[in-house]
C-alpha positions as CSV (number, residue, x, y, z in Angstrom):
1,M,-19.0,12.7,45.5
2,N,-16.9,12.9,42.2
3,W,-16.7,16.6,41.3
4,T,-14.3,16.0,38.4
5,C,-16.8,13.6,36.9
6,A,-19.5,16.2,37.5
7,R,-17.5,18.8,35.5
8,T,-16.8,16.3,32.8
9,L,-20.5,15.5,32.3
10,D,-21.6,19.1,32.9
11,L,-23.6,17.9,36.0
12,A,-24.7,20.0,38.9
13,P,-22.9,19.1,42.2
14,A,-26.0,17.5,43.7
15,A,-26.3,15.3,40.6
16,A,-22.6,14.2,40.7
17,V,-23.5,11.4,43.1
18,F,-25.0,9.6,40.1
19,A,-21.8,9.7,38.1
20,G,-19.2,7.6,39.8
21,G,-15.5,6.8,39.2
22,P,-16.0,4.1,36.5
23,V,-17.5,6.6,34.1
24,L,-14.5,9.0,34.6
25,E,-12.1,6.1,34.0
26,L,-13.7,5.3,30.7
27,L,-13.7,8.9,29.7
28,E,-10.0,9.1,30.5
29,T,-9.4,5.9,28.5
30,V,-10.7,7.4,25.3
31,G,-9.4,10.9,25.9
32,M,-12.7,12.5,26.6
33,T,-11.9,14.2,30.0
34,T,-12.2,17.6,28.3
35,P,-15.9,18.3,27.7
36,P,-16.9,20.0,24.4
37,R,-18.9,22.7,26.3
38,Q,-19.4,23.9,29.8
39,P,-22.9,25.1,30.5
40,E,-23.8,26.6,33.8
41,P,-24.4,23.8,36.5
42,I,-27.7,23.6,38.4
43,V,-27.1,24.7,41.9
44,L,-29.1,22.9,44.5
45,G,-29.6,24.4,48.0
46,N,-31.3,23.2,51.2
47,D,-34.6,24.7,50.0
48,T,-34.5,23.1,46.6
49,S,-37.8,21.6,45.6
50,L,-38.3,17.9,44.6
51,E,-39.1,19.1,41.1
52,T,-35.7,20.6,40.7
53,V,-34.0,17.5,42.1
54,L,-35.8,15.3,39.6
55,A,-34.9,17.7,36.8
56,A,-31.2,17.5,37.8
57,W,-31.6,13.7,38.0
58,H,-33.1,13.7,34.5
59,T,-30.3,15.9,33.2
60,A,-27.7,13.7,34.7
61,T,-29.3,10.6,33.2
62,V,-29.5,12.1,29.7
63,R,-25.9,13.2,29.8
64,L,-24.8,9.7,31.0
65,E,-26.8,8.1,28.2
66,Q,-25.1,10.4,25.7
67,T,-21.7,9.7,27.1
68,H,-22.5,5.9,27.0
69,E,-23.4,6.1,23.4
70,T,-20.2,8.1,22.6
71,L,-18.2,5.5,24.4
72,R,-19.8,2.7,22.5
73,S,-19.0,4.5,19.2
74,E,-15.4,4.9,20.3
75,V,-15.2,1.2,21.3
76,R,-16.6,0.2,17.9
77,R,-14.0,2.4,16.1
78,L,-11.1,1.1,18.2
79,T,-12.3,-2.5,17.6
80,Q,-12.4,-2.0,13.8
81,E,-8.9,-0.4,13.9
82,L,-7.7,-3.4,15.9
83,K,-9.1,-5.8,13.3
84,V,-7.3,-4.0,10.5
85,K,-4.0,-4.0,12.4
86,N,-4.4,-7.7,13.2
87,R,-5.0,-8.5,9.5
88,E,-2.0,-6.5,8.5
89,L,0.1,-8.3,11.1
90,A,-1.2,-11.7,10.0
91,R,-0.3,-10.7,6.4
92,K,3.2,-9.7,7.3
93,N,3.7,-12.9,9.2
94,R,2.6,-15.0,6.2
95,L,4.8,-13.0,3.9
96,A,7.8,-13.5,6.2
97,D,7.3,-17.3,6.2
98,L,6.6,-17.3,2.5
99,G,9.7,-15.1,1.9
100,Q,12.0,-17.5,3.7
101,M,10.7,-20.5,1.7
102,A,10.8,-18.6,-1.6
103,S,14.3,-17.4,-1.1
104,H,15.6,-20.9,-0.4
105,I,13.8,-22.2,-3.5
106,A,15.1,-19.4,-5.7
107,H,18.7,-19.9,-4.7
108,E,18.5,-23.6,-5.3
109,V,16.9,-23.2,-8.7
110,R,19.4,-20.5,-9.8
111,N,22.3,-22.7,-8.8
112,N,21.0,-25.4,-11.1
113,L,20.2,-23.0,-13.9
114,V,23.8,-21.9,-14.3
115,P,25.2,-25.3,-15.6
116,V,22.1,-25.9,-17.7
117,T,22.6,-22.6,-19.5
118,L,26.2,-23.5,-20.1
119,Y,25.2,-26.9,-21.6
120,L,22.7,-25.2,-23.8
121,S,25.4,-22.9,-25.2
122,L,27.6,-25.9,-25.9
123,L,24.8,-27.7,-27.6
124,R,24.0,-24.7,-29.8
125,R,27.6,-24.9,-31.2
126,R,27.3,-28.6,-32.0
127,I,24.0,-28.3,-33.9
128,A,24.8,-25.0,-35.6
129,S,24.0,-26.5,-39.0
130,D,20.7,-28.1,-37.9
131,A,18.0,-25.5,-38.4
132,E,15.2,-27.6,-36.9
133,G,17.4,-28.5,-33.9
134,L,18.2,-24.8,-33.3
135,R,14.5,-23.9,-33.5
136,I,13.8,-26.5,-30.7
137,L,16.8,-25.3,-28.8
138,D,15.5,-21.7,-28.9
139,K,12.2,-22.8,-27.4
140,I,14.1,-24.6,-24.6
141,A,16.3,-21.5,-24.0
142,S,13.2,-19.3,-23.9
143,G,11.6,-21.6,-21.2
144,F,14.8,-21.3,-19.1
145,A,14.9,-17.6,-19.6
146,D,11.3,-17.3,-18.2
147,L,12.3,-19.5,-15.3
148,D,15.3,-17.3,-14.6
149,A,13.0,-14.2,-14.7
150,T,10.7,-15.9,-12.1
151,V,13.7,-16.6,-9.9
152,N,14.8,-13.0,-10.2
153,D,11.3,-12.0,-9.1
154,L,11.4,-14.3,-6.1
155,L,14.8,-12.9,-5.1
156,H,13.6,-9.3,-5.4
157,F,10.4,-10.2,-3.5
158,T,12.4,-11.8,-0.6
159,S,15.1,-9.1,-0.6
160,D,15.2,-7.5,2.9
161,R,17.8,-4.8,2.4
162,D,17.3,-1.2,3.4
163,P,17.0,1.4,0.6
164,H,20.2,3.3,-0.3
165,R,18.6,6.8,-0.7
166,Q,19.9,9.3,-3.2
167,V,18.4,12.3,-4.9
168,F,17.6,11.8,-8.6
169,S,15.2,13.1,-11.3
170,A,12.0,11.1,-11.6
171,A,11.5,12.3,-15.1
172,K,14.9,11.1,-16.3
173,L,14.5,7.7,-14.7
174,I,11.2,7.3,-16.5
175,D,12.7,8.5,-19.8
176,D,15.5,6.0,-19.6
177,L,13.0,3.3,-18.8
178,L,10.7,4.1,-21.7
179,V,13.6,4.2,-24.1
180,S,14.7,0.7,-23.1
181,L,11.2,-0.6,-23.7
182,A,10.6,1.3,-27.0
183,P,10.9,-1.9,-29.1
184,Q,8.1,-3.6,-27.0
185,F,5.9,-0.5,-27.3
186,A,6.3,-0.4,-31.0
187,A,5.5,-4.1,-31.4
188,Q,2.3,-3.7,-29.4
189,A,1.3,-0.3,-30.8
190,I,1.5,1.3,-27.4
191,H,2.0,5.1,-27.2
192,A,3.9,5.9,-24.0
193,V,3.7,9.4,-22.5
194,N,5.9,10.8,-19.8
195,E,4.2,13.8,-18.2
196,V,6.5,14.1,-15.2
197,A,8.2,17.5,-15.0
198,P,12.0,17.5,-15.4
199,D,12.5,19.3,-12.1
200,Q,10.7,16.7,-10.0
201,M,13.4,15.3,-7.7
202,I,12.9,12.5,-5.3
203,L,15.0,11.0,-2.5
204,A,14.9,7.2,-2.7
205,D,16.8,4.1,-3.7
206,Y,17.3,4.5,-7.5
207,D,17.4,0.8,-8.3
208,M,14.4,-0.1,-6.2
209,I,12.3,2.7,-7.6
210,R,13.3,1.8,-11.2
211,R,12.3,-1.8,-10.5
212,A,9.0,-0.6,-9.1
213,V,8.2,1.7,-12.0
214,L,9.3,-1.1,-14.5
215,N,6.9,-3.5,-12.9
216,L,4.0,-1.0,-13.1
217,V,4.8,-0.2,-16.7
218,L,5.1,-3.9,-17.7
219,N,1.8,-4.6,-15.9
220,A,0.2,-1.8,-17.9
221,V,1.7,-3.1,-21.2
222,D,0.3,-6.6,-20.4
223,A,-3.2,-5.0,-20.0
224,M,-3.0,-3.6,-23.6
225,P,-2.3,-6.5,-25.9
226,D,-4.0,-4.7,-28.8
227,G,-2.3,-1.4,-28.2
228,G,-3.3,1.7,-26.3
229,V,-1.9,4.6,-24.3
230,L,0.5,4.4,-21.4
231,R,0.7,7.5,-19.3
232,L,3.0,8.4,-16.5
233,S,2.3,11.5,-14.4
234,A,3.2,12.9,-11.0
235,K,1.3,14.7,-8.3
236,P,4.0,16.3,-6.1
237,G,3.0,17.6,-2.7
238,R,4.6,19.2,0.3
239,H,5.0,16.0,2.2
240,E,4.6,13.3,-0.5
241,F,5.4,12.5,-4.1
242,A,2.9,10.5,-6.0
243,L,3.7,8.8,-9.3
244,Q,0.8,7.5,-11.4
245,V,1.0,4.9,-14.1
246,S,-2.3,4.6,-16.1
247,D,-3.3,2.5,-19.1
248,S,-6.2,2.3,-21.5
249,G,-6.7,-1.4,-21.1
250,V,-9.8,-3.3,-20.0
251,G,-9.4,-2.4,-16.4
252,L,-9.5,-4.6,-13.3
253,S,-12.4,-6.2,-11.5
254,E,-13.3,-5.4,-8.0
255,D,-11.7,-8.6,-6.8
256,A,-8.5,-7.9,-8.8
257,L,-8.3,-4.4,-7.4
258,R,-8.6,-5.7,-3.9
259,R,-6.0,-8.5,-4.3
260,A,-3.7,-6.8,-6.8
261,F,-0.7,-6.7,-4.4
262,E,-1.1,-10.2,-3.0
263,P,1.9,-12.4,-3.7
264,F,1.2,-15.0,-6.5
265,F,-2.1,-13.5,-7.4
266,T,-2.3,-12.9,-11.1
267,T,-5.0,-12.6,-13.9
268,K,-2.4,-13.3,-16.6
269,P,-1.8,-16.8,-18.1
270,G,1.8,-17.7,-17.1
271,G,2.2,-14.8,-14.8
272,T,4.1,-15.2,-11.5
273,G,1.9,-12.8,-9.5
274,L,5.0,-11.2,-8.0
275,G,5.4,-8.0,-10.0
276,L,3.0,-5.9,-8.1
277,A,3.9,-7.6,-4.8
278,I,7.4,-6.4,-5.3
279,V,6.2,-2.9,-5.9
280,Y,4.3,-3.1,-2.6
281,R,7.4,-4.2,-0.8
282,I,9.5,-1.4,-2.3
283,A,6.9,1.2,-1.4
284,E,6.7,-0.3,2.1
285,V,10.5,-0.1,2.8
286,H,10.5,3.5,1.7
287,G,7.7,4.3,4.1
288,G,5.3,4.9,1.3
289,R,2.4,3.0,-0.3
290,V,0.9,1.9,-3.6
291,A,-2.7,1.8,-4.6
292,A,-4.7,0.5,-7.6
293,A,-7.9,2.0,-9.0
294,G,-10.0,2.1,-12.1
295,G,-9.3,4.9,-14.6
296,P,-11.9,7.6,-15.2
297,D,-12.1,6.6,-18.9
298,G,-11.4,2.9,-18.4
299,G,-8.2,1.0,-17.8
300,A,-6.4,1.0,-14.5
301,V,-4.4,3.6,-12.5
302,F,-1.6,2.6,-10.2
303,T,-0.3,5.3,-7.8
304,L,3.1,4.9,-6.1
305,T,3.4,7.4,-3.2
306,L,6.7,8.2,-1.5
307,P,7.2,10.4,1.5
308,R,9.3,13.5,1.1
309,T,12.0,14.5,3.6
310,A,13.7,17.7,4.5
311,Q,16.6,16.8,2.2
312,D,14.2,16.0,-0.6
313,N,12.4,19.3,-0.3
314,A,15.7,21.1,-0.2
315,A,16.8,19.4,-3.4
């Protein structure tokens, strides 16, 4: 007779014979050995009637059915969590393999770009008086510049270094970034607004976060070819710091929102599909996360969330 199981299922002692060890083991597996309530058990004596025994049997059966359903729900939940973890693991394995290949290719391409760039510079000097030749050369140089940018993206994507954390002002980082991009904003009629308070300090790798914010801003700029509003704001919390980058562009489809951070996924002609993947990697190495959503008034909103630490809060 399993008295522990009887207490767990709120069974009377005489009904405990119907609840054996396997049930208790399952309960212990899912952490349910502490019952939510403890009603008075039905006490059966030698003179107990058959009707009382049957009632106890029925009570035990009902409670076992309830426990069984609870266990089934718990198993379903754990199975779903396992599926999610397996997908995440598979994604990380694919990224690791892809990263090794991309790193090798990027280094090889960069090694060959250096002499080509030098030869282009020498050629420019030789045809300095040939306007048509210089125009063609500018197009060639532009193509190589785009290729170099792609190589840089690959190298950033495959970088596996730990962040060098320091305390800095999020608002100042954004101000400096917006100033450097002012000519591009003016050319595309984009109004950039920094709503991050000057006293918002974060503890992170400055260069990595600058790269992440730059990629989010450039992504927003690409979404507004005919002009619009770029807004950067912060939602500081006790344990997290969330930076939002929103645009007034056309927004993203459900498929694009779901796949936004997949490497090499892009909706832009000529895009590498690595900009947002790099943001994802930077958030990940900081123990944070990044998410994409549709804006309340259209456009898209990207939220980069970083965890706070005791040092960060003290700052």
